[in-house]
C-alpha positions in Angstrom: 112.6 29.7 -154.4 109.1 29.2 -155.9 106.3 27.5 -154.1 103.5 25.6 -155.7 100.0 25.8 -154.3 98.2 22.6 -153.7 94.4 22.3 -153.7 92.3 19.5 -152.1 91.0 16.8 -154.4 87.3 17.0 -155.3 84.9 14.6 -157.0 84.6 10.9 -156.8 88.3 10.4 -156.5 88.4 12.4 -153.2 85.8 10.1 -151.5 87.2 6.7 -152.5 90.8 7.6 -152.2 91.6 5.9 -155.4 92.5 7.3 -158.8 89.8 5.2 -160.7 86.4 6.6 -161.4 83.3 4.5 -162.3 80.7 2.1 -161.0 81.5 -1.2 -159.2 80.2 -4.5 -160.5 77.7 -4.7 -157.6 76.2 -1.3 -158.5 75.8 -2.4 -162.1 74.1 -5.7 -161.1 71.7 -3.9 -158.7 70.8 -1.4 -161.4 70.1 -4.2 -163.9 68.0 -6.0 -161.4 65.9 -2.9 -160.6 65.4 -2.3 -164.4 64.4 -5.9 -165.0 61.8 -5.7 -162.2 60.5 -2.4 -163.5 60.1 -3.7 -167.0 58.5 -6.9 -165.8 55.8 -4.9 -164.0 55.4 -2.5 -166.9 54.9 -5.4 -169.5 52.4 -7.2 -167.2 50.4 -4.0 -166.9 50.4 -3.5 -170.6 49.4 -7.1 -171.3 46.5 -6.9 -168.8 45.3 -3.7 -170.4 45.4 -5.2 -173.9 43.5 -8.3 -172.6 40.8 -6.2 -170.9 40.4 -4.1 -174.0 39.7 -7.2 -176.0 37.3 -8.5 -173.4 35.5 -5.2 -173.4 35.2 -5.2 -177.2 33.8 -8.8 -177.2 31.3 -7.9 -174.5 30.1 -4.9 -176.5 29.7 -7.0 -179.7 27.9 -9.7 -177.7 25.4 -7.2 -176.2 24.8 -5.6 -179.6 24.1 -9.1 -181.1 21.8 -10.0 -178.3 19.8 -6.8 -178.6 19.6 -7.2 -182.3 18.3 -10.8 -182.0 15.6 -9.7 -179.5 14.6 -6.9 -181.8 14.1 -9.3 -184.7 11.6 -11.5 -182.8 8.2 -10.9 -184.2 9.5 -9.0 -187.2 12.1 -11.0 -189.1 12.0 -14.1 -186.8 8.7 -15.8 -186.1 7.3 -15.5 -182.6 6.9 -19.1 -181.6 7.9 -21.3 -178.6 11.2 -23.0 -179.2 14.9 -22.5 -179.6 17.2 -21.5 -182.4 21.0 -21.3 -182.6 23.5 -19.6 -184.9 26.8 -17.9 -185.3 27.7 -14.3 -186.4 30.8 -15.3 -188.3 33.1 -13.4 -186.0 33.5 -15.9 -183.1 30.1 -15.2 -181.4 27.6 -18.0 -181.0 24.0 -17.4 -180.0 21.0 -19.2 -178.7 17.5 -17.7 -178.9 14.9 -19.2 -176.6 11.2 -18.4 -176.7 8.6 -19.7 -174.3 5.1 -18.6 -173.3 5.0 -16.3 -170.3 2.4 -17.0 -167.6 1.9 -14.9 -164.5 0.9 -16.6 -161.2 -2.8 -17.0 -161.1 -3.3 -16.6 -164.8 -6.1 -18.9 -165.9 -5.7 -18.2 -169.6 -8.5 -15.7 -169.8 -6.4 -12.6 -170.7 -6.8 -10.9 -174.0 -3.0 -10.6 -174.5 -0.4 -13.3 -174.5 3.3 -12.7 -173.9 6.4 -14.6 -174.9 9.5 -14.6 -172.8 12.5 -14.3 -175.2 16.1 -14.8 -174.1 19.2 -14.3 -176.2 22.3 -16.0 -174.9 25.7 -15.1 -176.6 28.8 -17.2 -176.2 32.4 -16.5 -177.1 35.9 -17.7 -176.3 37.3 -21.2 -176.0 37.0 -23.3 -172.8 38.1 -23.0 -170.1 38.1 -19.2 -170.8 34.7 -19.0 -172.5 32.3 -16.2 -171.7 28.6 -15.7 -172.1 25.8 -13.1 -171.5 22.1 -13.5 -171.5 19.5 -10.8 -172.2 15.8 -11.5 -171.7 12.6 -9.6 -172.5 8.9 -10.1 -172.9 7.2 -9.7 -176.3 3.5 -9.3 -176.8 2.0 -12.1 -178.9 -1.2 -12.0 -180.9 -4.5 -11.1 -179.3 -6.5 -14.3 -178.4 -10.0 -14.7 -179.6 -12.7 -16.4 -177.5 
């Protein structure tokens, strides 16, 4: 008489007591829901990063244009009170304001005159438009008595 040795079952079949291996429908649905949530968060983060990068680039271009306009006053642009407007051709609009600068108590006897110069740069479409303003003082001509 021969005897056969039996070994205990191991693996997923041993725990469930069934002969079928695999995932249940509920496990698959939960996994898909977790993946969907993860991808949603990931895509929102990527979209915000791209948007902020674009905003940063626009802000840098606007600052460069404002500084360039301020540097041109008295050289390429006449130094006179008033306002001028323009566009750079890449979606940035600008306004340059010049006005005489007077300190408190100034009675007009000083030998130097100064102009307050402000460059305001606009970009974007309402309601998401943005702007920056950079101001400086520029010395004007020497007054004669």
